[in-house]
N, C-alpha and C positions, 0 to 999 in steps of 0.2 A: 602920500608920505615920501619924502626924498630918501635916497639910499643912505645919506649921512645920518638922517634922523633914525632910520632903522638900526644903523650901527650903534648909535647912542642908546636906543632902547634895549638892544641886545646886551650891551655891556652893563647897563644898570641892572638888568635882570640877572645877569650872570654874577654880578657882584653880590646881590642880595642873597643868591642861593649858594654862594661859595662855601659858607660855613657848614652846609650839609654835605659837602663833597669831601673826598679824600684830599690830603694836603696839596697834591699837585694838580688836582682836577680843576682848581680855580684859575689856572693859567689859561689865558685866551690866546689862541693862535690866529693871527690875521693872515690868511692865505691869499688874499686878493682884495681889491677895492670894494667888492660887492659884499654887503652884509650877509648874504646867504652863504658865503664861504667862510664866515667866522664860526669857530667851533671850539668847544672846551678841549683841553689836553689833560690827561689822555682820554681817548674815547673808549667807553666800555666795550670790551671784547676785542680790541685791537692790540695785538701783542707788540712788545718792544723787542727788536733784534739786537742782541749784544754780541758783537764780533770779538773773537779772541784769536790772536795770531799764533797760537801754539797748540799742540795736540792735547786731547783730553788726558787728565791725570796729572799734569804738571802744576806748578804752584800758581801760575797765572790763571789756568783753567779752574782750579779749585777755588781761588778767590772770586772769580767771576760768577761761579755757580752759587757760592755761599751768599755773596752780596746781591746777586741777581734775584735769588728767592726772596730775600728780605725786602728788596726794592719793589718787587712785584706786589708784596703784601701792602706796602705803604701806598702804592699807586692804585691798587685795585685792578691790576691787569697782569697778564702773563709776561715774564721776561724770558726769552728763548736764547740760550747760548749757542752761537754759531761758530764752531772752530774752523778757521781757515789758516792752517799752518803753512809756513814757507818764508824763506829769506829773512829769518830772525824777526818776524812780525810785519815785514813790509807788505805781504799779500793782503792781510786783513786791513792794514792801515790804508792801503789804496782803495779797497772796497768802501771803507767808511768815508773816505774823502769824497767819493763819488755818490754817496747816499743822499736821499732826500732830506733837506733840512727841516724836518717836521717833528723831531724828537723820538721817532720810532726806529731810528738807526743809531746805535751807540757803539763805541769802540773802547775796549779795555786797553788803553794806551800804556806802554811800558817804557822803562829806561832805554830799552833797545830800540823800539820803534821811534821814539820821540827825542832821544838824546844822543845815543851812540851811533845808530845807523846813518844819520845825515852826514856824519864825519867819516864813517868807515867805508861807505860805498861811494864809488865815483859819481853815481847818480841814483836817485830814488824817485819813484813815481808820485810823490806827494810832497807838499810843503808842511813840515811839522808845526808851523805857526799859522800860516795863512789859510790852510785848508780845514781848520777845525775851530770849534767853539768849545773851550774848556768847560767842564761841569764841576768836577771836584777831584782832588787827589784822594784816593781811597785808602791806600796802605803803603807803608814802607817796610821793606824786608832787609834786615841787616845781612851782610855776608859774614861768614866766620872763617878765620884762618884755622884750618884743621890739618894736623900732621899725623903721620904714622907713629905709633908709640915706640917702634924700634929705633926711631931717630934719636931718642933720648932728650927731646926738646919739651920743656914744660912751660917756657915763657917766650915772649918775643925777643927778649935779650939773649936767651939761649940760641934762638934761631939766627939772630944777627951774628953772634959770635961764630957759629958753625959755618954760616954762609961766607963770612970773611976769611975763615980759616981754609975753606975749600971752595974758592970762587968757581962758579959755573958748574959745579958737580951736583947741585940739588935741582931736581925737576919739580915743577908745579904743573898740575893738570888743570884743565878747564873744559867747559861744555862746548868750546869751539873758538876759533879765531874771532876776536872782536866782542866776545861775550863779556858781561860784567865781571866774571871771575878772571878772565884773561887780562882785562885792562886794570883790574884792581891789583893783580900781580905786577903788572908793568909799573903802576904808580908806586907800589911798595919798593920795587927795585930802584926806581928813580929817586925817591925821597930818602931811602935808607942807604943808598949808594952801595948796593950789593949786586952780585951777578947770580942769576938763576936761569934755568932753561925751561921755556914754556913747551908743554906737550898738549896739543888740542885733542879732544875726543868728540864723538858725535852725541853729545847730550850730557846732562848733569849726572845721571846714574852711572854710566860707564866711567866718567871722570872720577867720581867718588870711589867706585870699585877699584880703580887703578891705585888709589892711595891706600885703600884697605889691603890690596895685594902687594904693596910696596913697589909697584912699577913706577910710580911717582911718589915723592916724599911728602908733598903738601898740596893743598888746594884752597882757594878762596871760594868756598861753597855757599850756596843759598842755605839759610838756616833750616828751612823745612827739610832739605835733603840730607843734612848732616847731623841734626840735633839728636836723633835717636842713637847714632853711632857714638856720639860724644858722651851721652848719658850712660851708655853701656860700657864705655871704656875702650871701644874698638878704635876710636880716634881721640886725639888730644886736641882740645880747642883753646889755644892760649889767648885769643882776643877776637873781638868783633870789629867790623870795618867802619861802623857808623861813628858819627861825631859824639853820640850819646850811647850809653849802655843799653842793651836790649832788655825789655821787660821779661822776655822768656828766659834769659840767662843773666840776671842782675849782678851776679858775682864775677862775671867775666869782664875784664877791662876792655877798653877800646884800644886799637892799635896805636892811636895817638898818645893815649895815657901810658902805654906800655913801652914807648921808646922811639916812636916815629912821629914827631910833631907835624901837624898839618895834614895828616892822612885822614881822609873821610870819604867813603863811597857807600852806596846802598843800591839795592834794587827796589823799584817802586812801580806802582800801577795806579792809574786813575781813569776816570770816565771823560771822554770827549764826544762831541757830536759833530756832524758836518758843519762847516762854516755857514753862516747865514741862518742857523737855527735861531728862532726868536729868543730874545733875552728872557722873556717871561717863562719860556719852556725850560731853558737851561737853569734858571733860578728855581723853578719848581722841582726839577730833577735833583738839583743840589740839595734842596731842603729834605727831599725824600732820602737821599744818600746819608745825610747827617743823622737823620732819625733812625735809619737802618743801623748805622755804625754805633749808635747809642744802646742798641738792644743787648742785654747781658749775654744771651745765648750766642749771638754772633761774635761779640768781643771775646768770649771764652774760646770759640772755635778758632778765631784768627790767632789768638795767643798760643794755642796748642801748635799751630803751624809756624810760630815764630814771627808773625806779622804784627806790626804796630799800626792799628787803625788811625786814620788821620781825619779826613773830612775838612775841606777847605772851601773858600769861595771860588767862583770861576776866575776872578781876577788874581787871587793868590796862586791858583794852580797855573794860570798862564805865565805869571812871573817866574814860578818855579821851573817850568819847562825851559824858559829862556836861560835861566841860570845853569841848569843842567846841560843844556846844549853847549854853553861856553866852557864848562869844566871838562866835559868828556872830549870836546874837540882838541883841547890841549893835550889830554892823555893820549888820544889816538895819534896825534902828530908826534909826540915824544916817542911812542912805541913804534912809529913808522908802520902802523897796521893799516891795511887796506884790502877790500874785497872787490874783485873785478875791476 
């Protein structure tokens, strides 16, 4: 029997048995021209490594663990989160770009690694488009404009009036130069035509603590990091940064609604695989992601953290990354922000 005939027999057999397998196990990975190298994905007992570019306990890590657990249930294999923090996600992104294109190495790509960093750094060790095969946009996180109550600001209009009355005297904190919070503040300044001073901190927690202590007067914070303080009244949250209102705070307007037309930013995360990962594998992974995000317990958990679950096709996610690259490049250029 020829090698080609063996391939055909294998594929026919796999197709007949696919209904008895988990949703993604029906994907067939052709690792070479010999039929002996064809095998189902995922293989029982072979774990998937999910790289995360930030330390344990942060919003990206929590999302990866929540989604990874549910993804593992759908696929019938273990999903192991591997935290490789450094350079705002660049370290993990480089590891993923060099990974084997077999579906067992994934990256929780973020707005930092795949949209901001390519414009912010003089050079990065990966191509955010060419080095990856998109799987699915997983979730979008609104940022929220949060202010210290002593400022007397209840609305965006109040903040704009104060900023124009006292130009350059208001400080806004962020988790670091080039972070989504920093660049959201720069976009706010640009569109609203106000002057404020950026004060970078080493992480979201100290940046939020600075506003609580009135060292800085406001912050464009991730919703998970600020929502508790807003609900308790320790911070005032006049508006969210996204184009649409957040499901976690449906009564809070967007910044665009509240007086700065055209303003829209968000933090987001999605799964990518190394380039050249077979389309059958990324498609199977995407289907498992969508089914995971439909689970009521996962949706409830993400909602508590202020995340809006998405679930997209690989093509949609690839187009979204390109659009985000273009938007953030303009903001970085306007802010004259650059690292190294």
